[in-house]
Backbone bond lengths (Angstrom), bond angles and torsions (degrees), N, CA, C in turn:
res aa  C-N    CA-C-N  psi(-1)  N-CA   C-N-CA  omega(-1)  CA-C   N-CA-C  phi
1 M - - - 1.459 - - 1.481 109.57 -
2 T 1.326 120.92 132.32 1.392 126.02 -177.31 1.508 107.44 -82.55
3 A 1.346 115.02 131.42 1.489 118.74 176.57 1.566 109.55 -106.06
4 I 1.284 113.07 143.69 1.495 119.43 176.32 1.557 106.30 -113.39
5 T 1.323 113.61 123.97 1.427 119.81 177.02 1.562 109.76 -119.96
6 N 1.320 111.51 129.65 1.493 120.37 175.57 1.519 110.79 -66.21
7 C 1.314 118.90 127.85 1.466 118.53 171.89 1.556 108.53 -112.27
8 L 1.301 108.38 128.19 1.518 118.08 -174.34 1.588 107.65 -108.73
9 W 1.335 118.80 116.84 1.389 122.95 -179.55 1.521 112.89 -84.99
10 F 1.261 119.01 123.13 1.523 125.29 176.68 1.442 109.02 -114.35
11 D 1.288 118.72 161.40 1.445 122.75 170.43 1.553 107.86 -70.15
12 T 1.383 114.88 -67.85 1.442 116.75 -177.80 1.526 110.65 -140.65
13 Q 1.337 116.72 3.40 1.470 122.43 -171.18 1.532 114.51 -99.89
14 A 1.358 119.96 24.05 1.481 117.68 -174.68 1.554 113.11 -63.73
15 A 1.294 115.57 -44.74 1.515 114.03 179.18 1.498 115.05 -67.99
16 E 1.355 113.98 -36.17 1.493 118.70 175.99 1.515 112.35 -63.40
17 A 1.273 112.90 -43.08 1.555 121.40 -179.43 1.547 107.95 -65.66
18 A 1.251 120.79 -46.14 1.430 123.27 -176.83 1.536 108.60 -62.55
19 E 1.324 117.47 -45.06 1.537 119.65 176.61 1.469 110.52 -63.86
20 Y 1.307 121.03 -36.54 1.520 128.09 179.00 1.519 106.34 -59.52
21 Y 1.387 113.99 -56.31 1.539 117.73 -175.09 1.565 111.61 -64.03
22 C 1.339 114.56 -36.64 1.438 120.99 -178.22 1.542 109.47 -65.92
23 G 1.308 114.60 -28.39 1.460 117.27 -177.20 1.535 109.79 -84.79
24 I 1.283 120.59 -9.84 1.440 123.09 178.25 1.530 111.96 -97.40
25 F 1.299 118.16 -44.03 1.453 122.28 -176.00 1.568 110.38 -92.07
26 K 1.294 116.93 132.42 1.435 123.36 179.05 1.561 108.57 -68.74
27 N 1.329 115.18 157.68 1.450 122.11 178.20 1.503 111.97 56.54
28 S 1.317 114.70 41.59 1.491 118.88 -176.34 1.526 107.82 -120.59
29 K 1.355 112.15 154.88 1.548 115.70 -178.76 1.503 106.85 -162.21
30 I 1.369 110.52 158.45 1.500 119.67 170.64 1.470 106.89 -92.71
31 N 1.305 117.72 129.40 1.458 122.22 -174.81 1.568 112.42 -94.79
32 N 1.328 113.05 -41.04 1.470 119.79 -172.74 1.542 109.96 -161.77
33 T 1.341 114.85 144.19 1.473 120.03 172.39 1.519 106.08 -130.46
34 S 1.350 112.77 129.49 1.523 120.95 172.94 1.524 107.57 -104.03
35 Y 1.365 115.17 156.06 1.420 118.66 -172.20 1.540 110.79 -128.34
36 Y 1.302 116.52 151.68 1.443 120.57 175.22 1.527 108.84 -72.40
37 G 1.329 114.25 141.00 1.509 120.17 174.22 1.482 113.61 -95.87
38 E 1.331 115.89 -167.95 1.425 121.17 -179.54 1.566 109.26 -64.65
39 G 1.320 116.05 146.86 1.465 121.08 175.42 1.528 115.31 79.11
40 A 1.343 112.60 6.48 1.537 117.58 -177.84 1.545 106.50 -87.81
41 P 1.359 116.40 166.18 1.396 119.28 176.45 1.514 119.77 -64.66
42 F 1.288 112.74 -4.88 1.514 118.90 177.81 1.523 105.43 -127.93
43 P 1.324 119.86 163.76 1.411 122.80 -179.76 1.547 111.97 -61.72
44 A 1.271 119.18 139.77 1.447 122.25 176.06 1.559 109.58 -50.59
45 G 1.362 112.48 136.08 1.508 118.09 -179.98 1.422 111.55 91.92
46 T 1.347 121.14 -7.43 1.471 121.42 173.31 1.587 107.44 -71.98
47 A 1.351 114.65 141.69 1.480 116.02 176.03 1.526 110.52 -60.30
48 L 1.419 113.91 132.36 1.457 117.60 175.30 1.562 107.10 -94.07
49 T 1.358 112.89 -55.47 1.459 115.89 176.85 1.549 107.85 -135.08
50 V 1.396 113.63 153.26 1.471 120.34 179.04 1.521 104.19 -131.67
51 D 1.352 115.46 110.71 1.481 120.39 176.13 1.545 109.70 -88.54
52 F 1.384 114.44 125.55 1.433 119.30 -177.82 1.448 112.68 -145.57
53 E 1.321 119.13 167.04 1.424 125.73 -179.24 1.550 110.96 -125.65
54 L 1.230 114.33 134.02 1.533 123.70 175.36 1.511 105.54 -111.22
55 D 1.313 120.39 104.16 1.414 128.24 -178.90 1.524 108.94 48.03
56 G 1.234 119.68 45.26 1.426 123.02 176.79 1.507 117.31 92.33
57 Q 1.319 117.73 -13.73 1.464 122.70 177.69 1.490 108.64 -88.86
58 R 1.354 115.13 125.08 1.494 120.78 -178.25 1.535 109.40 -82.84
59 F 1.396 108.83 146.75 1.428 119.59 179.69 1.592 104.56 -144.17
60 T 1.340 112.91 153.44 1.468 118.38 165.99 1.541 107.65 -126.24
61 A 1.356 116.63 129.03 1.413 121.61 173.56 1.552 108.25 -101.20
62 L 1.309 115.78 129.77 1.483 124.81 -173.44 1.555 107.19 -115.76
63 N 1.338 113.77 129.54 1.474 117.65 167.47 1.569 104.93 -89.29
64 G 1.267 116.54 105.73 1.435 118.79 -178.08 1.551 111.38 -117.68
65 G 1.286 118.37 -2.24 1.525 119.11 -173.67 1.471 110.75 97.29
66 P 1.366 111.00 179.89 1.454 121.10 -173.32 1.572 112.82 -82.36
67 I 1.259 122.69 9.74 1.485 126.09 -176.01 1.534 112.86 -60.55
68 F 1.264 114.42 -44.83 1.550 118.83 -174.51 1.496 108.98 -121.69
69 K 1.342 115.39 146.36 1.451 123.25 -176.48 1.534 106.01 -125.93
70 F 1.311 114.60 153.59 1.445 118.13 170.65 1.486 113.92 -69.33
71 T 1.320 119.56 146.48 1.398 123.65 175.15 1.622 108.62 -132.21
72 E 1.335 116.03 169.73 1.446 116.38 179.11 1.518 112.91 -74.01
73 A 1.388 115.54 -2.52 1.515 119.04 177.67 1.445 111.61 -61.75
74 I 1.360 121.04 -19.51 1.436 122.41 171.44 1.557 106.84 -133.86
75 S 1.277 113.27 144.67 1.500 117.91 179.62 1.552 106.11 -148.49
76 L 1.321 114.22 157.90 1.458 121.67 177.89 1.565 107.16 -104.35
77 Q 1.337 116.65 121.69 1.473 120.95 -176.93 1.505 109.84 -92.24
78 I 1.337 119.72 130.11 1.457 124.63 170.63 1.489 110.07 -102.22
79 D 1.333 119.76 119.54 1.464 123.53 177.05 1.578 105.49 -88.19
80 C 1.267 116.84 114.21 1.437 123.44 -174.45 1.513 110.01 -107.72
81 A 1.383 112.30 134.88 1.475 114.48 -178.48 1.443 118.06 -70.79
82 D 1.364 119.65 -27.27 1.438 124.99 -172.69 1.521 110.83 -157.75
83 Q 1.296 117.04 179.35 1.492 121.40 179.76 1.553 110.70 -66.73
84 D 1.305 117.55 -30.83 1.470 114.80 177.17 1.483 110.45 -62.96
85 E 1.366 121.50 -43.56 1.436 122.48 176.58 1.463 112.43 -63.85
86 V 1.396 120.86 -41.42 1.410 123.69 177.79 1.595 109.36 -58.45
87 D 1.267 116.21 -46.52 1.497 121.17 -178.80 1.603 105.21 -65.95
88 Y 1.293 118.54 -46.02 1.531 117.00 -178.55 1.413 113.19 -55.86
89 Y 1.338 120.28 -54.93 1.479 123.93 -178.56 1.511 113.39 -63.31
90 W 1.313 114.45 -46.49 1.452 122.19 177.41 1.462 112.30 -51.62
91 D 1.329 112.72 -54.23 1.546 116.96 -172.59 1.544 110.17 -66.13
92 R 1.351 117.51 -38.65 1.438 118.87 -176.75 1.504 110.52 -75.50
93 L 1.328 122.06 -39.03 1.496 122.81 -176.12 1.574 107.15 -74.61
94 I 1.284 120.16 -29.13 1.496 119.70 -178.33 1.565 111.01 -84.32
95 A 1.337 115.56 -12.20 1.518 119.48 -176.58 1.469 109.86 -65.38
96 E 1.315 116.23 156.76 1.443 127.89 172.63 1.508 113.46 56.54
97 G 1.274 116.39 45.55 1.452 118.49 172.69 1.486 118.26 104.90
98 G 1.439 115.50 9.21 1.471 118.36 174.38 1.472 112.14 -73.54
99 E 1.342 117.44 174.30 1.452 121.51 -170.84 1.595 105.52 -135.19
100 E 1.312 114.12 129.44 1.433 118.99 174.11 1.484 110.43 -77.56
101 S 1.370 121.26 146.97 1.427 127.14 168.49 1.391 104.72 -119.45
102 Q 1.425 118.55 -139.13 1.393 123.26 -177.21 1.529 110.28 -128.99
103 C 1.312 114.57 167.26 1.538 118.27 178.12 1.402 113.92 53.25
104 G 1.328 122.22 41.13 1.435 124.10 174.82 1.514 115.24 81.89
105 W 1.324 119.39 5.58 1.436 124.42 179.37 1.574 112.25 -93.48
106 L 1.282 117.92 148.05 1.448 123.14 173.61 1.479 109.62 -154.50
107 K 1.343 116.57 161.00 1.402 120.06 172.44 1.577 106.61 -113.53
108 D 1.299 121.58 133.56 1.361 125.88 -178.94 1.617 106.59 -77.97
109 K 1.289 114.23 178.75 1.495 120.39 -179.29 1.498 117.34 -62.30
110 Y 1.351 115.58 -12.79 1.450 122.23 175.47 1.508 114.99 -98.71
111 G 1.377 114.43 -4.29 1.484 120.46 179.77 1.480 113.01 94.66
112 L 1.293 119.39 -1.90 1.474 123.41 -177.75 1.523 106.53 -78.68
113 S 1.414 114.01 132.98 1.454 119.88 -177.18 1.508 111.00 -89.80
114 W 1.343 115.91 140.18 1.398 125.03 178.80 1.530 112.40 -127.89
115 Q 1.278 122.35 145.22 1.386 127.30 169.12 1.557 108.64 -108.85
116 V 1.285 120.78 116.25 1.466 126.51 -178.54 1.571 105.11 -101.02
117 V 1.301 116.80 99.53 1.365 119.07 -167.17 1.589 111.77 -125.34
118 P 1.303 116.64 131.08 1.434 119.80 175.72 1.553 110.55 -71.22
119 S 1.349 118.85 141.91 1.437 119.60 -178.74 1.500 115.06 -64.96
120 V 1.382 116.93 -19.67 1.451 122.75 177.46 1.575 110.83 -73.58
121 L 1.246 120.93 -16.85 1.455 124.03 -174.09 1.529 114.25 -49.10
122 P 1.326 119.91 -55.19 1.427 118.59 -177.64 1.541 115.45 -55.52
123 S 1.366 116.48 -33.42 1.427 118.30 178.75 1.593 110.83 -75.18
124 L 1.291 118.74 -21.27 1.395 120.72 176.77 1.577 117.41 -85.79
125 I 1.402 112.85 -32.92 1.438 113.20 178.54 1.568 111.40 -101.94
126 G 1.301 115.63 2.24 1.415 119.92 -178.05 1.535 110.39 -138.24
127 G 1.311 119.13 12.89 1.423 122.73 -178.91 1.513 115.08 -63.17
128 P 1.327 115.03 176.32 1.444 120.71 -176.69 1.568 111.79 -67.91
129 D 1.346 119.44 -23.59 1.392 126.16 -178.78 1.555 106.90 -87.82
130 A 1.323 116.08 96.80 1.451 121.17 -175.78 1.557 112.57 -59.53
131 E 1.312 116.68 -41.81 1.430 123.85 -178.66 1.632 105.68 -67.47
132 G 1.257 119.56 -44.76 1.416 122.08 178.14 1.488 114.20 -63.88
133 A 1.337 115.42 -39.25 1.504 121.47 175.15 1.484 108.48 -63.33
134 Q 1.317 123.52 -35.55 1.441 125.53 -175.43 1.533 106.08 -73.19
135 R 1.321 116.39 -42.84 1.503 119.45 177.46 1.517 109.70 -60.63
136 A 1.312 117.11 -46.67 1.518 121.36 -179.81 1.586 107.40 -59.91
137 M 1.335 114.10 -40.38 1.553 115.23 -178.75 1.471 109.17 -64.89
138 N 1.301 118.33 -39.06 1.510 123.08 -179.34 1.524 110.51 -59.31
139 V 1.344 112.64 -41.74 1.459 118.13 -178.20 1.517 109.56 -72.17
140 L 1.284 117.47 -39.49 1.544 125.97 179.98 1.507 104.47 -58.09
141 M 1.288 121.23 -46.60 1.485 123.80 -171.51 1.575 108.12 -66.42
142 G 1.292 120.80 -21.81 1.400 123.41 179.74 1.552 114.88 -93.21
143 Q 1.336 116.57 -6.80 1.485 119.53 -174.51 1.488 108.96 -99.33
144 Q 1.358 112.63 153.13 1.494 119.58 168.20 1.473 105.38 -97.01
145 K 1.301 121.38 -82.24 1.458 124.83 168.62 1.506 107.42 -67.44
146 L 1.324 117.96 136.07 1.432 121.27 -176.90 1.524 111.00 -78.85
147 I 1.319 118.25 130.03 1.463 121.19 -178.93 1.548 103.89 -111.33
148 I 1.311 113.94 108.69 1.558 116.35 -177.80 1.503 112.77 -57.85
149 A 1.354 117.70 -43.23 1.481 117.81 -175.56 1.566 112.51 -59.83
150 D 1.310 116.63 -37.93 1.448 122.00 179.24 1.535 111.37 -69.39
151 L 1.313 117.92 -36.59 1.477 121.84 -179.24 1.544 107.23 -72.73
152 Q 1.375 116.94 -41.37 1.463 118.73 177.08 1.486 112.41 -62.17
153 K 1.360 116.79 -43.41 1.470 119.03 -178.85 1.547 108.20 -61.73
154 A 1.264 117.71 -42.39 1.528 120.70 -179.23 1.523 107.30 -61.32
155 Y 1.308 114.88 -46.52 1.522 113.27 -175.45 1.517 110.90 -65.70
156 D 1.371 115.87 -33.59 1.470 121.56 -178.23 1.580 111.06 -78.63
157 G 1.302 116.60 -9.25 1.432 122.98 -179.63 1.580 111.39 74.04
158 E 1.249 117.49 32.62 1.458 122.14 -179.59 1.609 107.59 -92.92
């Protein structure tokens, strides 16, 4: 079976970022770290790649230098069971220099974009009640962190 692993390019913070993310997501771990040797573009002993898992999803963090930066063109989406999970992930990923956006999007302190989304969202913005879905979408567009109760009230017409 073919495996797909997300590779995240960092300037020099690959190991720090992997540890940070593993500290946020349950059932996460660092599996392996490889290091630059002599004659490399970084000092020998600097982490080259860090292979890690976030709740079973594999990632590789690469120290590749400042050539490439993260953009909103790619984001990692977290499917949250309830408001407590939305709050948990939002608060931790925004901490220490992260940046709020809108509609459940944020950038963490490394510039990586995340979508912190309650699992109920598709039924609220795409549910069978088209008018309710439009009301929920209107509320969604005005939110930064998603508030499920407000989205549900809008859908229900309250």
